[in-house]
VEXDREN-2710 file (C-alpha; in Angstrom, 1 decimal):
% VEXDREN-2710
k/r/px/py/pz
1/MET/7.8/-88.3/20.1
2/LEU/11.4/-89.2/19.4
3/ARG/10.5/-91.4/16.4
4/LYS/8.2/-88.7/15.0
5/THR/10.8/-85.9/15.3
6/LEU/13.6/-88.0/13.8
7/THR/11.7/-88.1/10.6
8/LEU/12.8/-84.5/10.0
9/LEU/16.2/-86.0/9.0
10/PRO/16.5/-87.7/5.6
11/PRO/16.6/-91.6/5.5
12/ARG/20.1/-93.0/5.9
13/ARG/20.7/-93.6/2.3
14/ARG/21.6/-91.4/-0.6
15/PRO/18.6/-90.2/-2.5
16/PHE/18.3/-91.3/-6.1
17/SER/20.8/-94.1/-5.4
18/SER/20.1/-97.8/-6.2
19/SER/22.3/-98.7/-3.2
20/SER/20.7/-99.4/0.1
21/SER/23.5/-97.9/2.1
22/PRO/24.6/-94.2/2.0
23/LYS/27.7/-93.3/0.1
24/PRO/30.4/-91.8/2.4
25/LEU/31.7/-88.3/1.8
26/THR/35.0/-87.8/0.1
27/GLN/37.7/-85.8/1.9
28/LEU/37.1/-82.9/-0.5
29/GLN/33.3/-83.0/0.1
30/ARG/33.8/-83.1/3.9
31/PHE/36.1/-80.1/3.7
32/SER/33.7/-78.2/1.5
33/PHE/30.7/-79.0/3.7
34/GLU/32.5/-78.1/6.9
35/SER/33.8/-74.8/5.5
36/SER/30.3/-73.9/4.3
37/LEU/28.8/-74.9/7.6
38/ARG/31.3/-72.7/9.5
39/ASN/30.5/-69.7/7.3
40/SER/26.7/-70.3/7.8
41/LEU/27.1/-70.2/11.5
42/THR/29.3/-67.1/11.4
43/SER/26.6/-65.3/9.3
44/HIS/23.8/-66.7/11.5
45/ASP/22.2/-68.4/8.4
46/SER/20.3/-71.1/10.3
47/ASP/18.5/-72.5/7.2
48/GLN/21.8/-73.0/5.3
49/ALA/23.5/-74.5/8.3
50/TRP/20.6/-77.0/8.7
51/LYS/20.8/-78.0/5.0
52/LEU/24.5/-78.7/5.4
53/PHE/23.9/-80.8/8.5
54/ARG/21.3/-82.8/6.6
55/SER/23.9/-83.4/3.9
56/PHE/26.2/-84.9/6.5
57/ALA/23.3/-87.0/7.9
58/ALA/22.4/-88.2/4.4
59/ALA/25.9/-89.6/4.1
60/SER/25.5/-91.1/7.6
61/SER/28.3/-88.8/8.8
62/LEU/29.0/-86.0/11.2
63/PRO/31.0/-82.8/10.9
64/ASP/34.0/-82.4/13.3
65/LYS/33.1/-82.2/17.0
66/PRO/33.6/-78.5/17.7
67/LEU/31.6/-77.5/14.6
68/LEU/28.8/-79.9/15.4
69/ASN/28.5/-78.6/18.9
70/SER/28.5/-75.0/17.6
71/LEU/25.6/-75.9/15.3
72/ILE/23.5/-77.4/18.0
73/THR/24.3/-74.5/20.4
74/HIS/23.4/-72.0/17.6
75/LEU/20.1/-73.7/16.9
76/SER/19.3/-73.8/20.7
77/SER/20.1/-70.1/21.2
78/SER/17.2/-67.6/21.3
79/LEU/19.5/-65.0/19.8
80/HIS/18.5/-63.8/16.4
81/ALA/15.4/-66.0/16.7
82/GLY/13.0/-63.4/15.5
83/GLY/10.0/-64.6/17.4
84/ASP/8.5/-67.5/19.3
85/THR/7.5/-69.4/16.2
86/LEU/10.9/-69.3/14.7
87/LEU/12.5/-70.1/18.0
88/ARG/10.4/-73.2/18.4
89/HIS/11.3/-74.2/14.8
90/ARG/15.0/-73.9/15.5
91/LEU/14.7/-75.6/18.8
92/LYS/13.0/-78.5/17.1
93/ARG/15.9/-78.7/14.7
94/ALA/18.4/-78.6/17.6
95/PHE/16.5/-81.4/19.3
96/VAL/16.6/-83.6/16.2
97/SER/20.3/-82.8/15.7
98/ALA/21.2/-83.8/19.2
99/ALA/19.1/-87.0/19.1
100/TYR/20.8/-88.0/15.8
101/VAL/24.2/-87.4/17.3
102/ILE/23.4/-89.4/20.4
103/GLU/22.3/-92.3/18.2
104/LYS/25.2/-92.0/15.8
105/ASP/28.1/-91.2/18.2
106/PRO/27.2/-89.7/21.6
107/THR/30.9/-88.9/22.3
108/PHE/30.5/-86.1/19.8
109/LEU/28.0/-84.2/22.1
110/GLU/29.5/-82.0/24.7
111/PHE/27.8/-81.7/28.1
112/ASP/27.7/-77.9/27.8
113/THR/25.9/-78.2/24.5
114/LEU/23.3/-80.5/26.0
115/LEU/22.7/-78.1/28.9
116/THR/22.3/-75.2/26.5
117/LEU/19.6/-77.2/24.6
118/LEU/17.8/-78.1/27.8
119/GLN/17.9/-74.5/29.1
120/SER/16.3/-73.4/25.8
121/MET/13.7/-76.0/26.2
122/LYS/13.0/-74.6/29.6
123/LEU/12.5/-71.2/28.2
124/ALA/10.2/-72.6/25.5
125/LYS/8.3/-74.7/28.1
126/ALA/9.0/-77.8/26.0
127/ALA/8.6/-80.6/28.5
128/SER/8.0/-83.5/26.1
129/PRO/11.1/-82.9/23.9
130/ALA/13.2/-82.6/27.1
131/LEU/12.0/-85.9/28.4
132/ALA/12.4/-87.5/25.0
133/LEU/16.0/-86.3/24.8
134/VAL/16.8/-87.9/28.2
135/GLU/15.1/-91.2/27.1
136/CYS/17.2/-91.1/24.0
137/MET/20.3/-90.7/26.1
138/PHE/19.4/-93.7/28.3
139/LYS/18.5/-95.8/25.2
140/ASN/21.9/-95.2/23.7
141/ARG/23.7/-95.5/27.0
142/PHE/24.9/-91.9/26.9
143/PHE/25.0/-91.3/30.7
144/VAL/25.3/-87.7/31.6
145/PRO/25.6/-87.1/35.4
146/PHE/22.1/-86.6/36.8
147/ASP/23.1/-83.4/38.7
148/LEU/23.8/-81.7/35.3
149/TRP/20.3/-82.2/33.8
150/GLY/18.0/-83.4/36.5
151/GLY/17.1/-80.0/38.0
152/LEU/16.5/-78.5/34.5
153/VAL/14.1/-81.3/33.5
154/ILE/12.3/-81.1/36.9
155/ASP/11.8/-77.3/36.4
156/ILE/10.5/-77.8/32.9
157/CYS/8.0/-80.5/33.9
158/ARG/6.8/-78.6/37.0
159/GLU/6.3/-75.3/35.1
160/ASN/4.2/-77.2/32.5
161/GLY/2.2/-79.0/35.2
162/THR/3.5/-82.4/33.9
163/LEU/5.7/-83.4/36.8
164/ALA/4.2/-86.9/36.7
165/SER/5.9/-87.5/33.4
166/PHE/9.3/-87.0/35.1
167/LEU/8.7/-90.3/37.1
168/LYS/9.9/-92.6/34.2
169/VAL/13.3/-91.0/33.8
170/PHE/13.6/-90.6/37.6
171/LYS/13.1/-94.4/38.1
172/GLU/15.5/-95.3/35.3
173/SER/18.2/-93.0/36.9
174/CYS/17.6/-94.8/40.2
175/ARG/18.0/-98.2/38.5
176/LEU/21.2/-97.1/36.8
177/SER/22.7/-95.8/40.1
178/THR/21.9/-99.0/42.0
179/ASP/21.8/-101.9/39.5
180/GLU/24.7/-100.7/37.3
181/LYS/26.6/-99.0/40.2
182/LEU/26.7/-95.6/38.4
183/ASP/26.7/-93.4/41.4
184/TYR/26.8/-90.2/39.3
185/MET/23.3/-91.1/38.0
186/LYS/21.8/-91.1/41.5
187/PRO/19.0/-88.5/42.0
188/GLY/19.5/-86.3/45.0
189/LEU/16.9/-85.3/47.6
190/GLU/15.5/-82.5/45.5
191/ALA/14.8/-84.9/42.7
192/CYS/13.3/-87.5/45.0
193/ASN/11.0/-84.9/46.5
194/ALA/10.0/-83.8/43.0
195/ALA/9.0/-87.4/42.1
196/LEU/7.1/-87.7/45.4
197/GLU/5.4/-84.4/44.7
198/ALA/4.2/-85.8/41.4
199/CYS/2.9/-89.0/43.1
200/CYS/1.2/-87.2/46.0
201/LEU/-0.1/-83.9/44.6
202/GLN/-0.7/-84.7/40.9
203/MET/-1.3/-88.5/40.6
204/GLU/-2.5/-89.0/44.2
205/SER/-1.2/-92.5/44.0
206/LEU/-0.3/-94.2/47.2
207/THR/1.5/-97.1/45.4
208/ASP/3.7/-94.8/43.4
209/ALA/4.5/-92.6/46.4
210/GLU/5.6/-95.6/48.5
211/SER/7.7/-96.9/45.6
212/VAL/9.6/-93.6/45.6
213/ILE/10.1/-93.8/49.4
214/GLU/11.5/-97.3/48.9
215/LEU/13.9/-96.1/46.2
216/MET/15.1/-93.3/48.5
217/ALA/15.9/-95.9/51.2
218/VAL/17.8/-98.1/48.7
219/MET/19.8/-95.1/47.5
220/GLY/20.4/-93.9/51.0
221/VAL/18.7/-90.5/50.4
222/LYS/17.5/-89.2/53.7
223/PRO/14.0/-87.6/53.7
224/ASP/13.4/-84.0/54.9
225/GLU/10.4/-81.9/56.0
226/SER/9.2/-81.6/52.3
227/THR/9.3/-85.4/51.9
228/PHE/7.0/-85.8/55.0
229/GLY/4.9/-82.9/53.8
230/PHE/4.0/-84.5/50.5
231/LEU/3.1/-87.8/52.1
232/ALA/1.1/-85.9/54.7
233/TYR/-1.0/-84.3/52.0
234/LEU/-1.7/-87.7/50.3
235/TYR/-2.5/-89.4/53.6
236/ALA/-4.9/-86.6/54.6
237/ARG/-6.6/-86.9/51.2
238/LYS/-7.0/-90.6/51.7
239/GLY/-8.0/-90.3/55.3
240/LEU/-5.1/-92.4/56.5
241/LYS/-4.9/-91.2/60.1
242/GLU/-2.6/-94.0/61.3
243/LYS/-0.1/-93.2/58.5
244/ILE/-0.1/-89.6/59.6
245/LYS/0.7/-90.6/63.2
246/GLU/3.6/-92.6/61.9
247/LEU/4.9/-89.5/60.0
248/GLU/4.7/-87.3/63.1
249/SER/6.6/-89.9/65.2
250/LEU/9.3/-90.0/62.6
251/MET/9.7/-86.2/62.8
252/ASP/10.1/-85.9/66.6
253/GLY/12.3/-83.0/67.4
254/GLY/12.1/-81.4/63.9
255/SER/9.9/-78.6/62.6
256/LYS/6.5/-79.8/61.6
257/ARG/5.3/-76.5/59.9
258/VAL/5.5/-78.0/56.4
259/LEU/3.8/-81.2/57.6
260/TYR/0.9/-79.2/59.2
261/SER/0.5/-77.0/56.1
262/ASN/0.2/-80.1/53.8
263/LEU/-2.2/-81.8/56.2
264/ILE/-4.4/-78.7/56.2
265/SER/-4.3/-78.6/52.4
266/GLY/-5.2/-82.3/52.1
267/TYR/-8.1/-82.1/54.7
268/ALA/-9.5/-78.9/53.2
269/LYS/-9.6/-80.5/49.7
270/VAL/-11.8/-83.4/51.0
271/GLY/-13.9/-81.1/53.2
272/ASP/-12.8/-82.6/56.5
273/LEU/-13.1/-79.3/58.3
274/ASP/-12.9/-80.8/61.8
275/SER/-9.5/-82.2/61.0
276/VAL/-8.4/-78.8/59.5
277/SER/-9.3/-77.1/62.9
278/ASP/-7.5/-79.9/64.8
279/VAL/-4.3/-79.5/62.9
280/VAL/-4.3/-75.7/63.3
281/LEU/-4.8/-75.9/67.0
282/GLN/-2.3/-78.8/67.3
283/SER/0.3/-76.7/65.5
284/LEU/-0.2/-73.9/68.0
285/LYS/0.4/-76.3/70.9
286/GLY/3.6/-77.5/69.2
287/GLY/4.8/-73.9/68.4
288/ASP/4.9/-74.5/64.6
289/CYS/2.0/-72.2/63.6
290/SER/3.5/-69.9/60.9
291/PHE/1.4/-70.8/57.8
292/CYS/1.7/-69.0/54.5
293/GLU/-1.1/-67.0/52.8
294/GLU/-1.8/-69.9/50.4
295/THR/-2.5/-72.3/53.4
296/TYR/-4.9/-69.8/55.0
297/CYS/-6.7/-69.3/51.7
298/GLU/-7.2/-73.1/51.5
299/VAL/-8.6/-73.1/55.1
300/VAL/-11.0/-70.2/54.3
301/LYS/-12.1/-71.8/51.0
302/GLY/-13.0/-75.0/52.7
303/PHE/-15.1/-73.4/55.4
304/ILE/-16.8/-70.8/53.3
305/GLU/-17.7/-73.2/50.5
306/SER/-19.2/-75.5/53.2
307/LYS/-21.1/-72.5/54.6
308/SER/-19.4/-73.0/57.9
309/VAL/-18.7/-69.3/58.9
310/LYS/-19.7/-70.2/62.5
311/SER/-17.0/-72.9/62.7
312/LEU/-14.4/-70.6/61.2
313/ALA/-15.1/-68.0/63.9
314/THR/-14.9/-70.7/66.5
315/LEU/-11.5/-71.8/65.2
316/ILE/-10.2/-68.2/65.5
317/ILE/-11.5/-67.9/69.0
318/GLU/-9.9/-71.2/70.1
319/ALA/-6.7/-70.4/68.4
320/HIS/-6.4/-67.1/70.1
321/LYS/-6.8/-68.8/73.5
322/LEU/-3.7/-70.9/72.7
323/GLU/-1.6/-68.1/71.2
324/ALA/1.2/-66.6/73.3
325/LEU/0.7/-63.0/74.5
326/SER/3.9/-62.1/72.6
327/THR/2.4/-63.3/69.2
328/GLU/2.6/-60.4/66.7
329/SER/-0.8/-59.3/65.4
330/ASP/0.1/-60.2/61.7
331/LYS/1.4/-63.6/62.8
332/SER/-1.8/-64.7/64.5
333/VAL/-4.2/-67.3/63.2
334/GLY/-7.0/-64.7/63.3
335/PHE/-5.0/-62.3/61.1
336/GLY/-4.2/-65.1/58.6
337/ILE/-7.8/-66.3/58.3
338/VAL/-9.4/-62.8/58.0
339/ASN/-6.7/-61.6/55.6
340/ALA/-7.4/-64.7/53.4
341/CYS/-11.1/-63.9/53.5
342/ILE/-10.5/-60.4/52.2
343/ASP/-8.0/-61.6/49.5
344/LEU/-10.6/-64.1/48.3
345/GLY/-13.4/-61.5/48.2
346/PHE/-15.3/-62.7/51.2
347/SER/-16.4/-60.4/54.0
348/GLY/-14.0/-60.2/56.9
349/LYS/-16.6/-58.3/58.9
350/CYS/-19.0/-61.2/58.9
351/ILE/-16.4/-63.3/60.7
352/LEU/-16.1/-60.5/63.3
353/ASP/-19.9/-60.4/63.7
354/GLU/-20.0/-64.2/64.2
355/MET/-17.2/-64.0/66.8
356/ASP/-19.1/-61.3/68.7
357/ALA/-22.2/-63.5/68.6
358/GLN/-20.2/-66.3/70.2
359/GLY/-18.8/-63.9/72.8
360/GLY/-15.2/-64.7/71.9
361/SER/-12.1/-62.7/70.9
362/GLY/-9.5/-63.2/68.2
363/GLY/-7.1/-60.5/69.3
364/ILE/-6.1/-57.4/67.4
365/GLY/-5.0/-59.5/64.4
366/VAL/-8.5/-60.0/63.2
367/TYR/-9.2/-56.3/62.8
368/VAL/-6.0/-55.3/61.1
369/PRO/-6.7/-56.8/57.6
370/ILE/-10.3/-55.3/57.6
371/LEU/-8.9/-51.9/58.5
372/LYS/-6.3/-52.1/55.8
373/ALA/-9.0/-53.0/53.3
374/TYR/-11.1/-50.1/54.4
375/CYS/-8.0/-47.8/53.9
376/LYS/-7.4/-49.2/50.4
377/GLU/-11.0/-48.7/49.4
378/ASN/-11.2/-45.2/51.0
379/ARG/-13.9/-46.4/53.4
380/THR/-12.6/-44.2/56.1
381/ALA/-15.9/-43.6/57.9
382/GLU/-16.4/-47.4/58.3
383/ALA/-12.8/-47.8/59.5
384/THR/-13.3/-45.1/62.1
385/GLN/-16.5/-46.8/63.4
386/LEU/-14.7/-50.1/63.6
387/VAL/-11.9/-48.5/65.6
388/LYS/-14.5/-47.2/68.1
389/GLU/-15.9/-50.8/68.4
390/ILE/-12.3/-52.1/68.9
391/SER/-11.6/-49.6/71.6
392/SER/-14.8/-50.3/73.4
393/SER/-13.9/-54.0/73.5
394/GLY/-10.7/-53.2/75.3
395/VAL/-8.4/-54.1/72.4
396/GLN/-5.6/-51.7/71.6
397/LEU/-4.6/-51.0/68.0
398/ASP/-0.9/-50.5/67.2
399/VAL/0.6/-47.1/66.2
400/GLU/1.2/-48.1/62.6
401/THR/-2.4/-49.0/62.0
402/TYR/-3.6/-45.7/63.5
403/LYS/-1.1/-43.8/61.3
404/ALA/-2.3/-45.6/58.1
405/LEU/-5.9/-44.9/58.9
406/ILE/-5.3/-41.2/59.6
407/GLU/-3.2/-40.9/56.4
408/ALA/-6.0/-42.5/54.4
409/SER/-8.6/-40.2/56.0
410/MET/-6.6/-37.1/55.3
411/THR/-6.0/-38.2/51.7
412/LYS/-9.8/-38.6/51.2
413/GLN/-10.3/-35.2/53.0
414/ASP/-12.3/-37.0/55.6
415/PHE/-11.2/-34.7/58.4
416/VAL/-13.8/-35.8/60.8
417/SER/-12.6/-39.4/60.7
418/ALA/-8.9/-38.3/61.0
419/LEU/-9.6/-36.2/64.1
420/THR/-11.8/-38.9/65.6
421/LEU/-9.1/-41.4/65.1
422/PHE/-6.4/-39.1/66.6
423/ARG/-8.6/-38.6/69.7
424/ASP/-8.9/-42.4/70.1
425/MET/-5.2/-42.7/69.6
426/ARG/-4.6/-40.1/72.4
427/GLU/-6.8/-42.0/74.8
428/THR/-4.6/-45.1/74.4
429/ARG/-1.2/-45.5/75.9
430/VAL/0.5/-44.8/72.6
431/THR/3.5/-42.6/73.0
432/ASP/4.2/-41.7/69.4
433/LEU/1.7/-39.1/68.4
434/LYS/4.0/-36.7/66.6
435/GLY/3.8/-38.3/63.1
436/SER/0.0/-38.4/63.0
437/TYR/-0.2/-34.9/64.4
438/LEU/2.0/-33.6/61.6
439/THR/0.0/-35.5/59.0
440/ILE/-3.3/-33.9/60.1
441/MET/-1.8/-30.3/60.4
442/THR/-0.2/-30.6/57.0
443/GLY/-3.4/-31.9/55.4
444/LEU/-5.5/-29.2/56.9
445/LEU/-3.1/-26.5/55.8
446/GLU/-3.0/-27.8/52.3
447/ASN/-6.8/-27.9/52.2
448/GLN/-7.1/-24.4/53.7
449/ARG/-8.9/-25.4/56.8
450/PRO/-7.4/-23.0/59.4
451/GLU/-10.4/-23.2/61.7
452/LEU/-9.9/-26.9/62.1
453/MET/-6.2/-26.4/62.6
454/ALA/-6.9/-23.9/65.4
455/ALA/-9.3/-26.2/67.2
456/PHE/-7.0/-29.1/66.8
457/VAL/-4.0/-27.2/68.3
458/GLU/-6.1/-26.0/71.2
459/GLU/-7.2/-29.7/71.8
460/VAL/-3.7/-31.0/72.1
461/LEU/-2.0/-28.1/73.8
462/ASP/-1.5/-29.8/77.1
463/ASP/-0.5/-33.2/75.7
464/PRO/3.3/-33.7/76.1
465/ARG/3.3/-36.3/73.4
466/VAL/2.6/-33.8/70.7
467/GLU/4.8/-30.7/71.4
468/VAL/3.0/-27.7/69.8
469/LYS/5.5/-25.2/68.5
470/SER/5.6/-21.7/67.1
471/HIS/5.6/-22.9/63.5
472/ASP/2.2/-24.6/64.2
473/TRP/0.7/-21.2/65.2
474/ASN/2.4/-19.6/62.2
475/SER/0.8/-22.2/59.9
476/ILE/-2.7/-21.3/61.3
477/ILE/-2.0/-17.6/61.0
478/HIS/-0.7/-18.0/57.5
479/ALA/-3.8/-20.0/56.4
480/PHE/-6.2/-17.4/57.9
481/CYS/-4.4/-14.6/56.2
482/LYS/-4.4/-16.4/52.9
483/SER/-8.1/-16.8/53.2
484/ARG/-8.4/-13.0/54.2
485/ARG/-9.8/-13.9/57.5
486/LEU/-7.8/-11.3/59.3
487/GLU/-9.7/-11.1/62.5
488/ASP/-9.2/-14.8/63.0
489/ALA/-5.5/-14.4/62.2
490/LYS/-5.2/-11.5/64.8
491/ARG/-7.1/-13.7/67.3
492/MET/-4.6/-16.5/66.8
493/PHE/-1.7/-14.1/67.0
494/ARG/-3.0/-12.8/70.4
495/ARG/-3.6/-16.4/71.6
496/MET/-0.1/-17.3/70.5
497/VAL/1.5/-14.5/72.4
498/PHE/-0.7/-15.1/75.5
499/LEU/0.5/-18.7/75.6
500/GLN/4.1/-17.4/75.4
501/TYR/4.9/-18.9/72.0
502/GLU/7.4/-16.5/70.5
503/PRO/6.3/-14.9/67.2
504/ASN/9.1/-14.9/64.6
505/GLN/9.8/-13.4/61.2
506/GLN/7.3/-15.8/59.5
507/THR/4.6/-14.8/61.9
508/TYR/4.9/-11.1/61.1
509/LEU/5.4/-11.7/57.3
510/SER/2.1/-13.6/57.1
511/LEU/0.2/-10.8/59.0
512/ILE/1.8/-8.0/57.0
513/ASN/0.9/-9.7/53.7
514/GLY/-2.6/-10.4/54.9
515/TYR/-3.1/-6.8/55.9
516/VAL/-1.7/-5.5/52.6
517/SER/-4.0/-7.8/50.6
518/CYS/-7.0/-6.2/52.3
519/GLU/-5.4/-2.6/52.3
520/ARG/-5.5/-2.5/56.1
521/TYR/-2.3/-0.5/56.4
522/PHE/-3.0/1.0/59.8
523/GLU/-2.8/-2.6/61.2
524/VAL/0.8/-2.7/60.0
525/VAL/1.6/0.4/62.1
526/VAL/0.2/-1.4/65.1
527/LEU/2.0/-4.5/64.3
528/TRP/5.3/-2.6/64.0
529/LYS/4.9/-1.3/67.5
530/GLU/4.3/-4.8/68.8
531/PHE/7.2/-6.1/66.8
532/LYS/9.6/-3.5/68.4
533/GLU/8.5/-4.7/71.9
534/GLY/9.0/-8.4/71.0
535/LYS/12.0/-10.6/70.7
536/ALA/11.9/-11.3/67.0
537/LYS/14.8/-9.9/65.0
538/LEU/14.4/-7.6/62.0
539/ASP/15.9/-9.1/58.8
540/HIS/16.0/-7.9/55.2
541/ALA/12.8/-9.7/54.1
542/LEU/10.8/-8.4/57.1
543/ALA/12.1/-4.9/56.7
544/ASP/11.1/-4.9/53.0
545/ALA/7.6/-6.1/53.9
546/PHE/7.1/-3.4/56.6
547/LEU/8.4/-0.6/54.3
548/ASN/6.3/-1.6/51.3
549/ALA/3.1/-1.7/53.4
550/LEU/3.8/1.5/55.3
551/VAL/4.7/3.5/52.2
552/LYS/1.6/2.2/50.4
553/GLY/-0.5/3.3/53.4
554/GLY/1.1/6.7/53.6
555/PHE/2.6/6.1/57.1
556/PHE/5.9/7.7/56.4
557/GLY/6.8/8.4/60.1
558/THR/6.6/4.7/60.9
559/ALA/8.4/3.9/57.7
560/MET/11.3/6.1/58.8
561/GLN/11.4/4.2/62.1
562/VAL/11.9/1.0/60.1
563/VAL/14.7/2.8/58.1
564/GLU/16.4/3.9/61.3
565/LYS/16.1/0.4/62.7
566/CYS/17.8/-1.0/59.6
567/LYS/20.6/1.5/59.9
568/GLU/21.1/0.4/63.5
569/MET/21.2/-3.3/62.6
570/LYS/23.2/-2.7/59.5
571/ILE/20.6/-4.1/57.2
572/PHE/21.0/-2.9/53.7
573/VAL/17.9/-1.2/52.2
574/ASP/17.7/-0.4/48.6
575/LYS/15.9/3.0/48.8
576/TRP/15.4/3.2/45.0
577/ARG/12.9/0.4/45.3
578/TYR/10.5/2.6/47.2
579/LYS/10.5/5.6/44.9
580/ALA/7.7/4.3/42.7
581/ALA/5.6/3.2/45.8
582/PHE/6.2/6.7/47.3
583/MET/5.1/8.5/44.2
584/GLU/2.0/6.4/44.0
585/ALA/1.1/7.1/47.6
586/LEU/1.7/10.8/47.1
587/LYS/-1.0/10.9/44.4
588/LYS/-3.6/9.9/47.0
589/LEU/-2.6/12.7/49.5
590/ARG/-4.0/16.2/49.3
591/LEU/-0.8/18.0/50.2
592/PRO/-2.1/21.6/50.6
593/LYS/-4.8/20.5/53.0
594/LEU/-2.4/18.2/54.8
595/ARG/0.1/21.0/55.3
596/LYS/-2.5/23.1/57.0
597/ARG/-3.8/20.5/59.4
598/LYS/-1.1/17.8/60.0
599/MET/2.3/19.4/60.0
600/LYS/3.9/16.5/61.8
601/LYS/2.8/14.1/59.1
602/VAL/4.1/16.5/56.4
603/GLU/7.5/16.4/58.2
604/PHE/7.5/12.6/58.1
605/LEU/6.6/12.8/54.4
606/ASP/9.4/15.2/53.6
607/ALA/11.9/13.2/55.6
608/PHE/11.0/10.0/53.6
609/ARG/11.1/12.0/50.4
610/ASN/14.6/13.2/51.2
611/TRP/15.7/9.7/52.2
612/VAL/14.7/8.2/48.9
613/GLY/16.3/11.1/47.1
614/ILE/13.4/12.9/45.5
615/THR/13.9/16.7/45.4
616/THR/11.0/19.2/45.4
END
């Protein structure tokens, strides 16, 4: 790679010259080239800057150190690159320039410049050039401290899936640190684990893995849980049970979570499902069972691909027996396995069915992922049915799961499921019912289902965990009035008063508006009488609603009662607002006939006329 890319530079002799060696630059030429190079970098003219560098190389020379580093940094930068293709082209030039400098005089290359180049290679996912650059450094004995570049090269190789190619430079760094006593070239634990990862996970080479372990011992690098984990994976893949026992003995007292995860991964890859189960159960006994989703997915893949659903169900049952009662549902083995089933597109319900067939239990955790999936897919009826099965088995769901199911049911307008779930929730010892109660009431109100709201409120009246309040009755009355179901609204109003819930301004406003919408003005007169006997206070909005309705209906005597009440309570009433309504109502009355038969009503009419300021 290095030899190939270096051909981008001209041969080290002057073209068209009979001499075999390049002709050095004069002081004037050097000054001119450097001045032009500086201007090219300032104007971001990469092509011109590259040509000028080639001119220096053709004369087997280099520009001054700051200028040279500025050039390589410029070529390495993604700024002003104009696209991936151009970026890679400039990066290639930066690599060639750096390699040439290292061969020519590495003291000219600043560490920061080298790091900028490697960081750009990381962005470009250029693993081969990065490794070639390090090899060029070694070849020319340009020893940059490992800590400065090692992590970057590891990241580049790992992201490209070529971590095994890092082994060569890793081993050379180890040799330099031990044989040549260059302590700053010693790879640390992270680098040693990266080399081991390559040997165990990519190459699956026992010989290479053990050679890395030997190097760690020579350099005095102490292994950690990741070190043991990589070896555990390889030993499981190779079926080396004795080696695994040695690892476990070396880890006495430390966490074995990573070790167990890697053992599971290794056993699952070779289809040794009995060993997978053994490790899971062993981890529970040791208190280190907190596997990640990836590990559970590997477990599930292994069992499902081997058509061993029965064994998978058995594993959940046995694990549940070992789990502490305090284990959170989403931390249980059952949850992890069933959740992985769903993530991988397998049926979690078939695992439950198999567990039922075996007469075993996996705890609440096995149900939660399935219920969440049902919610996500709006399969609320199936979720509700499963909840019934859960309850009948004696297992209690947590409040959050109930809430999520009820919210999903209301979103889908599956009111039957929502109410069924709430009933099930009430039958448990759950104390927090208020949130779900509000969710259902709000959803029913938004969907104009006052009859369901009324039935729901009646159902929970005596439950102290809910606390039905006046505003709940108001919501039902409002919904009935909006639907023009006034008899139902009146019935709910009577029920509300009977149960000693105090009607308030909102209660009366909803009823007045409902009566006006159906032109049932006499009902407003009756309502005013009840209002006067109640505890609700008259305010401006309510007075306005009463007056509008009573004037439209021609009930001027009652209207004047409202006016008098407003005077008493010092509520301002803009009488001019009612002139038009009064004149409109007057058209419908046969005054001559009225004056003969109903003198009292005429008196009220005249009183109201005088109040609004209309002269006869």
